[in-house]
MDTraj code that builds the backbone (N, CA, C; nanometers):
import mdtraj as md
import numpy as np

residues = "UNK UNK UNK UNK UNK UNK UNK UNK UNK UNK UNK UNK UNK UNK UNK UNK UNK UNK UNK UNK UNK UNK UNK UNK UNK UNK UNK UNK UNK UNK UNK UNK UNK UNK UNK UNK UNK UNK UNK UNK UNK UNK UNK UNK UNK UNK UNK UNK UNK UNK UNK UNK UNK UNK UNK UNK UNK UNK UNK UNK UNK UNK UNK UNK UNK UNK UNK UNK UNK UNK UNK UNK UNK UNK UNK UNK UNK UNK UNK UNK UNK UNK UNK UNK UNK UNK UNK UNK UNK UNK UNK UNK UNK UNK UNK UNK UNK UNK UNK UNK UNK UNK UNK UNK UNK UNK UNK UNK UNK UNK UNK UNK UNK UNK UNK UNK UNK UNK UNK UNK UNK UNK UNK UNK UNK UNK UNK UNK UNK UNK UNK UNK UNK UNK UNK UNK UNK UNK UNK UNK UNK UNK UNK".split()
xyz = np.array([
    [1.1760, -1.9148, 1.9041],
    [1.1414, -1.9628, 1.7760],
    [1.1195, -1.8641, 1.6777],
    [1.1784, -1.8753, 1.5486],
    [1.1666, -1.7892, 1.4535],
    [1.0463, -1.8011, 1.3727],
    [0.9774, -1.6963, 1.3175],
    [0.8576, -1.7031, 1.2318],
    [0.9029, -1.7621, 1.1029],
    [0.8215, -1.8501, 1.0388],
    [0.8430, -1.9077, 0.9034],
    [0.8666, -1.7879, 0.8011],
    [0.9621, -1.8058, 0.7263],
    [0.9861, -1.7120, 0.6117],
    [0.8745, -1.7175, 0.5079],
    [0.8203, -1.5945, 0.4844],
    [0.7090, -1.5898, 0.3738],
    [0.7872, -1.6031, 0.2336],
    [0.7155, -1.6806, 0.1533],
    [0.7720, -1.7079, 0.0278],
    [0.7492, -1.5792, -0.0653],
    [0.8422, -1.5506, -0.1478],
    [0.8379, -1.4272, -0.2369],
    [0.8564, -1.4811, -0.3772],
    [0.8488, -1.6221, -0.3977],
    [0.8593, -1.6847, -0.5294],
    [0.7592, -1.6345, -0.6312],
    [0.6513, -1.5918, -0.5890],
    [0.5443, -1.5542, -0.6866],
    [0.5599, -1.4027, -0.7326],
    [0.6515, -1.3373, -0.6800],
    [0.6667, -1.1925, -0.7209],
    [0.7434, -1.1664, -0.8495],
    [0.6998, -1.0655, -0.9217],
    [0.7667, -1.0249, -1.0454],
    [0.9010, -0.9582, -1.0010],
    [0.9973, -0.9413, -1.0993],
    [1.1253, -0.8748, -1.0599],
    [1.0971, -0.7336, -0.9900],
    [1.0053, -0.6619, -1.0537],
    [0.9682, -0.5237, -0.9900],
    [0.9098, -0.5301, -0.8583],
    [0.8160, -0.6267, -0.8472],
    [0.7647, -0.6451, -0.7085],
    [0.8681, -0.6890, -0.6118],
    [0.9585, -0.7709, -0.6559],
    [1.0692, -0.8118, -0.5507],
    [1.1574, -0.6920, -0.5147],
    [1.1853, -0.6127, -0.6233],
    [1.2808, -0.5063, -0.6059],
    [1.2260, -0.4015, -0.5039],
    [1.0858, -0.3693, -0.5286],
    [1.0194, -0.2750, -0.4257],
    [1.0032, -0.3359, -0.3024],
    [0.9383, -0.4431, -0.2863],
    [0.9090, -0.4978, -0.1413],
    [1.0226, -0.5565, -0.0641],
    [1.1164, -0.6189, -0.1370],
    [1.2243, -0.6815, -0.0617],
    [1.3556, -0.6024, -0.0577],
    [1.3779, -0.5060, -0.1614],
    [1.5022, -0.4384, -0.1713],
    [1.4791, -0.2976, -0.1324],
    [1.3578, -0.2542, -0.1135],
    [1.3277, -0.1082, -0.0839],
    [1.3312, -0.0164, -0.1975],
    [1.3074, -0.0702, -0.3142],
    [1.3133, 0.0159, -0.4366],
    [1.1867, 0.0923, -0.4573],
    [1.1938, 0.1681, -0.5556],
    [1.0811, 0.2655, -0.6016],
    [1.0415, 0.2478, -0.7526],
    [0.9204, 0.2384, -0.7792],
    [0.8962, 0.2321, -0.9200],
    [0.8754, 0.3730, -0.9768],
    [0.8720, 0.3848, -1.1004],
    [0.8553, 0.5188, -1.1740],
    [0.7150, 0.5773, -1.1517],
    [0.7097, 0.7049, -1.1316],
    [0.5811, 0.7755, -1.1178],
    [0.5128, 0.7688, -1.2550],
    [0.3824, 0.7725, -1.2465],
    [0.2981, 0.7738, -1.3640],
    [0.3119, 0.6500, -1.4594],
    [0.4086, 0.5604, -1.4372],
    [0.4136, 0.4462, -1.5160],
    [0.4075, 0.3104, -1.4243],
    [0.3108, 0.3150, -1.3369],
    [0.2823, 0.1953, -1.2585],
    [0.1410, 0.1678, -1.2581],
    [0.0960, 0.0536, -1.2235],
    [-0.0262, -0.0012, -1.2378],
    [-0.1426, 0.0789, -1.1676],
    [-0.1273, 0.1257, -1.0553],
    [-0.2442, 0.1825, -0.9779],
    [-0.2431, 0.3370, -0.9593],
    [-0.1440, 0.4089, -1.0056],
    [-0.1330, 0.5455, -0.9797],
    [-0.2658, 0.6299, -1.0200],
    [-0.3424, 0.5823, -1.1219],
    [-0.4596, 0.6431, -1.1652],
    [-0.5819, 0.5536, -1.1627],
    [-0.5726, 0.4430, -1.0867],
    [-0.6815, 0.3437, -1.0675],
    [-0.7902, 0.4001, -0.9903],
    [-0.9125, 0.3851, -1.0347],
    [-1.0341, 0.4415, -0.9633],
    [-1.1323, 0.3404, -0.9294],
    [-1.1204, 0.2170, -0.9481],
    [-1.2252, 0.1184, -0.9301],
    [-1.2382, 0.0991, -0.7753],
    [-1.3644, 0.0629, -0.7345],
    [-1.3820, 0.0482, -0.5974],
    [-1.3251, -0.0953, -0.5400],
    [-1.2630, -0.0947, -0.4322],
    [-1.2096, -0.2259, -0.3842],
    [-1.1002, -0.1918, -0.2750],
    [-1.0237, -0.2982, -0.2460],
    [-0.9135, -0.2847, -0.1647],
    [-0.7781, -0.3244, -0.2152],
    [-0.6780, -0.2672, -0.1661],
    [-0.5423, -0.3069, -0.2123],
    [-0.4805, -0.3807, -0.0962],
    [-0.4111, -0.4989, -0.1269],
    [-0.3690, -0.5853, -0.0268],
    [-0.2210, -0.6036, -0.0565],
    [-0.1417, -0.6486, 0.0378],
    [-0.0029, -0.6726, 0.0341],
    [0.0298, -0.7827, -0.0673],
    [0.1066, -0.7551, -0.1701],
    [0.1354, -0.8435, -0.2755],
    [0.2028, -0.9758, -0.2271],
    [0.2774, -0.9532, -0.1201],
    [0.3480, -1.0695, -0.0666],
    [0.2531, -1.1651, 0.0251],
    [0.1727, -1.1020, 0.1127],
    [0.0970, -1.1756, 0.2104],
    [-0.0369, -1.1829, 0.1900],
    [-0.0999, -1.0868, 0.1178],
    [-0.2452, -1.0776, 0.0918],
    [-0.3206, -1.0060, 0.1940],
    [-0.2377, -0.9517, 0.2981],
    [-0.3039, -0.8728, 0.4082],
    [-0.3655, -0.7492, 0.3486],
    [-0.4937, -0.7119, 0.4045],
    [-0.5524, -0.5784, 0.3518],
    [-0.4774, -0.4710, 0.4009],
    [-0.4451, -0.3706, 0.3139],
    [-0.3637, -0.2504, 0.3422],
    [-0.4436, -0.1229, 0.3327],
    [-0.4960, -0.1090, 0.2013],
    [-0.5689, 0.0281, 0.1803],
    [-0.6892, 0.0062, 0.0973],
    [-0.7812, 0.1043, 0.1178],
    [-0.9057, 0.1064, 0.0483],
    [-0.9220, 0.2126, -0.0545],
    [-0.9900, 0.1741, -0.1568],
    [-1.0182, 0.2803, -0.2607],
    [-1.1030, 0.4032, -0.1942],
    [-1.1679, 0.3801, -0.0942],
    [-1.2400, 0.4902, -0.0294],
    [-1.1468, 0.5937, 0.0332],
    [-1.0279, 0.5561, 0.0589],
    [-0.9193, 0.6458, 0.1152],
    [-0.8121, 0.6935, 0.0180],
    [-0.8396, 0.6564, -0.1122],
    [-0.7376, 0.6843, -0.2220],
    [-0.7729, 0.8176, -0.2713],
    [-0.6696, 0.8943, -0.3084],
    [-0.6856, 1.0406, -0.3785],
    [-0.5803, 1.0665, -0.4640],
    [-0.6072, 1.1551, -0.5647],
    [-0.5033, 1.1947, -0.6554],
    [-0.4149, 1.3034, -0.6037],
    [-0.2863, 1.2578, -0.5646],
    [-0.2028, 1.3529, -0.5070],
    [-0.1119, 1.4266, -0.6150],
    [-0.1325, 1.3821, -0.7392],
    [-0.0444, 1.4449, -0.8443],
    [0.0912, 1.3940, -0.8498],
    [0.1330, 1.2955, -0.7708],
    [0.2640, 1.2600, -0.7633],
    [0.3051, 1.1416, -0.8576],
    [0.1944, 1.0715, -0.9044],
    [0.2175, 0.9624, -1.0152],
    [0.2308, 0.8175, -0.9357],
    [0.2034, 0.8173, -0.7982],
    [0.1891, 0.6986, -0.7287],
    [0.0624, 0.6857, -0.6601],
    [0.0114, 0.5698, -0.6273],
    [-0.1117, 0.5669, -0.5451],
    [-0.1011, 0.6309, -0.4109],
    [-0.1849, 0.7120, -0.3803],
    [-0.1911, 0.7815, -0.2566],
    [-0.3126, 0.7605, -0.1752],
    [-0.3043, 0.7368, -0.0462],
    [-0.4039, 0.7017, 0.0444],
    [-0.3921, 0.7920, 0.1716],
    [-0.5148, 0.8127, 0.2335],
    [-0.5094, 0.9142, 0.3572],
    [-0.4791, 0.8234, 0.4807],
    [-0.5131, 0.6892, 0.4732],
    [-0.4791, 0.6017, 0.5952],
    [-0.4823, 0.4497, 0.5526],
    [-0.4261, 0.3615, 0.6268],
    [-0.4354, 0.2251, 0.6062],
    [-0.5672, 0.1729, 0.6554],
    [-0.6176, 0.0707, 0.6137],
    [-0.7443, -0.0018, 0.6456],
    [-0.7259, -0.0386, 0.8044],
    [-0.6107, -0.0898, 0.8405],
    [-0.5930, -0.1313, 0.9696],
    [-0.4487, -0.1065, 1.0121],
    [-0.4357, -0.0173, 1.1006],
    [-0.2864, 0.0238, 1.1370],
    [-0.1997, -0.0911, 1.1765],
    [-0.2537, -0.1949, 1.2196],
    [-0.1689, -0.3038, 1.2735],
    [-0.1181, -0.3781, 1.1586],
    [-0.1485, -0.3575, 1.0335],
    [-0.0841, -0.4157, 0.9147],
    [0.0231, -0.3387, 0.8508],
    [0.0570, -0.2229, 0.9039],
    [0.1655, -0.1432, 0.8569],
    [0.2479, -0.0979, 0.9665],
    [0.3711, -0.0583, 0.9333],
    [0.4659, 0.0037, 1.0339],
    [0.5294, 0.1159, 0.9729],
    [0.5628, 0.2214, 1.0485],
    [0.6261, 0.3372, 0.9991],
    [0.7608, 0.3515, 1.0693],
    [0.8617, 0.3745, 0.9852],
    [1.0072, 0.3749, 1.0235],
    [1.0802, 0.4920, 0.9826],
    [1.1742, 0.5476, 1.0504],
    [1.2577, 0.6619, 1.0180],
    [1.3441, 0.6156, 0.9077],
    [1.3423, 0.6903, 0.8041],
    [1.4304, 0.6766, 0.6845],
    [1.5155, 0.7880, 0.6433],
    [1.6406, 0.7790, 0.6601],
    [1.7372, 0.8918, 0.6353],
    [1.8204, 0.8604, 0.5033],
    [1.7611, 0.7728, 0.4122],
    [1.8270, 0.7557, 0.2929],
    [1.8158, 0.8698, 0.1956],
    [1.8857, 0.8752, 0.1025],
    [1.8825, 0.9898, 0.0001],
    [1.9018, 1.1271, 0.0672],
    [1.9721, 1.1238, 0.1696],
    [2.0056, 1.2591, 0.2349],
    [1.8924, 1.3404, 0.2884],
    [1.7761, 1.2639, 0.3218],
    [1.6629, 1.3505, 0.3730],
    [1.5954, 1.2619, 0.4699],
    [1.5195, 1.3241, 0.5692],
    [1.4431, 1.2616, 0.6610],
    [1.3086, 1.2293, 0.6162],
    [1.2626, 1.0933, 0.6021],
    [1.1385, 1.0559, 0.5590],
    [1.0785, 0.9563, 0.6526],
    [0.9598, 0.9127, 0.6335],
    [0.9006, 0.7987, 0.7106],
    [0.8636, 0.6851, 0.6176],
    [0.9313, 0.5767, 0.6261],
    [0.9125, 0.4542, 0.5483],
    [0.7840, 0.3941, 0.5842],
    [0.7020, 0.3446, 0.4998],
    [0.5918, 0.2513, 0.5323],
    [0.6282, 0.1166, 0.4866],
    [0.6239, 0.0121, 0.5799],
    [0.6359, -0.1199, 0.5553],
    [0.5221, -0.2001, 0.5931],
    [0.4961, -0.3167, 0.5471],
    [0.3874, -0.3965, 0.5965],
    [0.4377, -0.4592, 0.7240],
    [0.3393, -0.5067, 0.8034],
    [0.3810, -0.5588, 0.9337],
    [0.4724, -0.6852, 0.9173],
    [0.4825, -0.7463, 0.8044],
    [0.5686, -0.8466, 0.7845],
    [0.6983, -0.8040, 0.7271],
    [0.7328, -0.6794, 0.7059],
    [0.8546, -0.6294, 0.6645],
    [0.8712, -0.5895, 0.5262],
    [0.7780, -0.5980, 0.4245],
    [0.7966, -0.5585, 0.2986],
    [0.7754, -0.4089, 0.2889],
    [0.8701, -0.3479, 0.2040],
    [0.8708, -0.2131, 0.1806],
    [0.7412, -0.1778, 0.0881],
    [0.6747, -0.0694, 0.1292],
    [0.5532, -0.0344, 0.0606],
    [0.5714, 0.1146, -0.0036],
    [0.6310, 0.1937, 0.0696],
    [0.6406, 0.3370, 0.0176],
    [0.6828, 0.4278, 0.1323],
    [0.6305, 0.5493, 0.1333],
    [0.6523, 0.6525, 0.2376],
    [0.5314, 0.7236, 0.2771],
    [0.5214, 0.7756, 0.3949],
    [0.4137, 0.8669, 0.4487],
    [0.4574, 1.0093, 0.4618],
    [0.3820, 1.1049, 0.4222],
    [0.4171, 1.2480, 0.4198],
    [0.3118, 1.3229, 0.4888],
    [0.3419, 1.4354, 0.5452],
    [0.2363, 1.5215, 0.6122],
    [0.1697, 1.6193, 0.5267],
    [0.1609, 1.5935, 0.4021],
    [0.0994, 1.6873, 0.2960],
    [-0.0264, 1.6293, 0.2364],
    [-0.1012, 1.5430, 0.3118],
    [-0.2306, 1.4945, 0.2510],
    [-0.3369, 1.5881, 0.2719],
    [-0.4561, 1.5460, 0.2326],
    [-0.5747, 1.6316, 0.2547],
    [-0.6023, 1.6641, 0.3893],
    [-0.6054, 1.7908, 0.4325],
    [-0.6258, 1.8313, 0.5724],
    [-0.7607, 1.7767, 0.6415],
    [-0.8648, 1.7644, 0.5562],
    [-0.9955, 1.7208, 0.5918],
    [-0.9895, 1.5648, 0.6282],
    [-0.8778, 1.4945, 0.5812],
    [-0.8702, 1.3523, 0.6059],
    [-0.7575, 1.3267, 0.6979],
    [-0.7067, 1.4216, 0.7759],
    [-0.6069, 1.3903, 0.8665],
    [-0.4639, 1.4381, 0.8268],
    [-0.4597, 1.4991, 0.7026],
    [-0.3246, 1.5472, 0.6658],
    [-0.2157, 1.4574, 0.6243],
    [-0.2383, 1.3246, 0.6157],
    [-0.1391, 1.2280, 0.5781],
    [-0.1456, 1.1765, 0.4407],
    [-0.0343, 1.1557, 0.3743],
    [-0.0372, 1.0987, 0.2451],
    [0.0543, 0.9857, 0.2301],
    [-0.0078, 0.8738, 0.2290],
    [0.0607, 0.7435, 0.2146],
    [0.0894, 0.7187, 0.0699],
    [0.2095, 0.7395, 0.0253],
    [0.2564, 0.7267, -0.1084],
    [0.3134, 0.5903, -0.1287],
    [0.2435, 0.5046, -0.1922],
    [0.2639, 0.3653, -0.2020],
    [0.2991, 0.3074, -0.3389],
    [0.3934, 0.2275, -0.3567],
    [0.4372, 0.1676, -0.4787],
    [0.3189, 0.0720, -0.5260],
    [0.2818, 0.0835, -0.6458],
    [0.1910, -0.0131, -0.6999],
    [0.2332, -0.1613, -0.6904],
    [0.3754, -0.1667, -0.7132],
    [0.4332, -0.3062, -0.7180],
    [0.4237, -0.3787, -0.5804],
    [0.3964, -0.3024, -0.4718],
    [0.3693, -0.3637, -0.3401],
    [0.2255, -0.4094, -0.3100],
    [0.1393, -0.3738, -0.4184],
    [-0.0053, -0.3969, -0.3987],
    [-0.0516, -0.4923, -0.4863],
    [-0.1764, -0.5611, -0.4470],
    [-0.2648, -0.6351, -0.5418],
    [-0.3954, -0.5791, -0.5202],
    [-0.4739, -0.5533, -0.6228],
    [-0.6019, -0.4949, -0.6095],
    [-0.7075, -0.6043, -0.6125],
    [-0.7998, -0.5889, -0.5178],
    [-0.9191, -0.6777, -0.5086],
    [-1.0435, -0.5916, -0.5258],
    [-1.1218, -0.6210, -0.6400],
    [-1.2374, -0.5379, -0.6612],
    [-1.3453, -0.5638, -0.5635],
    [-1.4309, -0.4653, -0.5385],
    [-1.5259, -0.4654, -0.4388],
    [-1.6201, -0.5925, -0.4713],
    [-1.6485, -0.6149, -0.5913],
    [-1.7455, -0.7346, -0.6387],
    [-1.6807, -0.8714, -0.5898],
    [-1.5457, -0.8648, -0.5865],
    [-1.4739, -0.9932, -0.5543],
    [-1.4368, -1.0167, -0.4054],
    [-1.4603, -0.9205, -0.3248],
    [-1.4164, -0.9236, -0.1853],
    [-1.4628, -1.0453, -0.1094],
    [-1.5940, -1.0757, -0.1055],
    [-1.6446, -1.1823, -0.0363],
    [-1.5891, -1.3121, -0.0924],
    [-1.5929, -1.3374, -0.2150],
    [-1.5401, -1.4519, -0.2729],
    [-1.3913, -1.4803, -0.2664],
    [-1.3178, -1.3736, -0.2287],
    [-1.1637, -1.3953, -0.2058],
    [-1.1364, -1.3762, -0.0546],
    [-1.2352, -1.3955, 0.0332],
    [-1.2002, -1.3966, 0.1806],
    [-1.1855, -1.2565, 0.2384],
    [-1.2322, -1.1564, 0.1686],
    [-1.2254, -1.0244, 0.2260],
    [-1.3593, -0.9661, 0.2530],
    [-1.4606, -1.0484, 0.2716],
    [-1.6094, -1.0023, 0.2883],
    [-1.6228, -0.8996, 0.3979],
    [-1.5521, -0.9082, 0.5042],
    [-1.5687, -0.8190, 0.6161],
    [-1.5281, -0.6752, 0.5777],
    [-1.4632, -0.6476, 0.4694],
    [-1.4291, -0.5243, 0.4223],
    [-1.5329, -0.4527, 0.3392],
    [-1.6377, -0.5225, 0.3067],
    [-1.7494, -0.4676, 0.2180],
    [-1.8170, -0.3468, 0.2960],
    [-1.8048, -0.3420, 0.4388],
    [-1.8625, -0.2488, 0.5173],
    [-1.7967, -0.1017, 0.4762],
    [-1.6766, -0.1002, 0.4248],
    [-1.6122, 0.0126, 0.3870],
    [-1.6813, 0.0973, 0.2724],
    [-1.7702, 0.0174, 0.2000],
    [-1.8307, 0.0765, 0.0801],
    [-1.9809, 0.0943, 0.1041],
    [-2.0373, 0.0934, 0.2275],
    [-2.1703, 0.1122, 0.2537],
    [-2.2179, 0.2557, 0.2619],
    [-2.1369, 0.3468, 0.2379],
    [-2.1637, 0.4851, 0.2521],
    [-2.2157, 0.5377, 0.1126],
])
top = md.Topology()
chain = top.add_chain()
for i, resn in enumerate(residues, 1):
    res = top.add_residue(resn, chain, resSeq=i)
    for name in ("N", "CA", "C"):
        top.add_atom(name, md.element.get_by_symbol(name[0]), res)
traj = md.Trajectory(xyz[None], top)
């Protein structure tokens, strides 16, 4: 039996291009590249929690960058040989394109850089986590 198809009717044209067609948005001209508010970033298609502001850092690339996902079961890493180079694509566990992961992240945080398109994410501020059903992630901000 096939899984039911997840609706993408709510996506903007850019969100659809990135998540469903494997596109990339422009660096430094996207919603979250320089975003600093405390909270979590969820899959724009499904709402699954993907990344936390506690793991976000300024990579200088113009895209949101994170050292790790909140829960590795919500992301998958796949070999990508497009554009004539070998990269590792990051997709949601439901198959939406998120971005790529590179081995040039902060060494003290494991050395990985998840370079993620803002268009694949929706931000949920820390103050709204409980009210929006993400209360269990408040523990990420207790340090």
